[in-house]
N, C-alpha and C positions, 0 to 999 in steps of 0.2 A: 465446475475441475477448482479446487485447491488455484486461490494465486500465487501462492510462490511457485508449482510445477508449472501455473502457466507467464508468471514472467522470465520466469530460467527457459522460452521455450522461444519464445518472443526473438526472432531471426533481422525484422524487420519492420517497416510501414504502417501496415499493410496488420500482422501480427501483434503494434503498437499498439495503435487503435481497438482494437479486437482484445489486447489487456484492458486499456480505459475504460470499451464499455462489462466488464466482467466487473471492475473496482466499484464501479456506480450499481453495480447490480449487489453484488457483493454490500451496499455502503444501501441504498434502496431495500434488500428482506432483512437488515436489519434493525432501518429506520421502520421498518411495520414489525419489525417480530417487540423490538424495546414500547410501539406503542400500546401493546396489548400485556404485555410483563415485564412495565421495569427493571433496569437490572442497577446498581447500587452506585449509587452517581460518582461512587469515589475509584470505579474501578474501572475497565475496557463494557462492551456493547454485548450484545449480546455473541455477535461475527468476532467478537475482534481491537473493535473500532477504540481506540482512544480521543482518536481528536474528531468531535465531532462541528464542527464548526469548519471553513471556506479557510481560515486566515490557522487555524490550531494545524487544521493537514499540510498546507503549506511552508508552514513552522516549522513543523515535521522534520519533513519532505528534507524539504532547500537545510536544518538543521543533518542529519541526517548522514543527503550527500556533501556534506566536506567531512564530515568525518570519518565515510567511509571512501574519499578521494583515491589512498592509497592501498586498498581494501582496511576490512579486518582482518582479527585472529579465526574468526569464523567464519571469514564472508572473501572472497577469491572478486576482485571485480574485473566482469569481462570488458572483453576485448571490443563488445559489441556494442556500437555508444543504444541501439531503438534496444541491447538486451540491461544497459547501465539507466538506462529512463525509464523503464518499466520499474525495476530494485529498487531508483528511488521513489517515484510516487507510490510505491507499492507499503518505504517505509515510513513515507506520513498517514497513517492507515492505524501503527504502532507503537511508531518509535514517538516518546517524551525528550 
């Protein structure tokens, strides 16, 4: 399932944990693809990952979380804290 859609379906702790598993699977899948056919070092990987290290991932998630604390032009902050947490972690994948 698309990670954007899966993050939007998070309602509770169990959903959140499933989302983390999906995010991890997406990263593992990208690493496998990149080992066969590497993408340019100046862009996203095969599955759209911009941040390959845990430090870069957490930095991007934190930065996006802070930037979107009141929502953004195209992002309405959800009232469900589990969904919000999923959105923040998902942003660690692509936010620079």
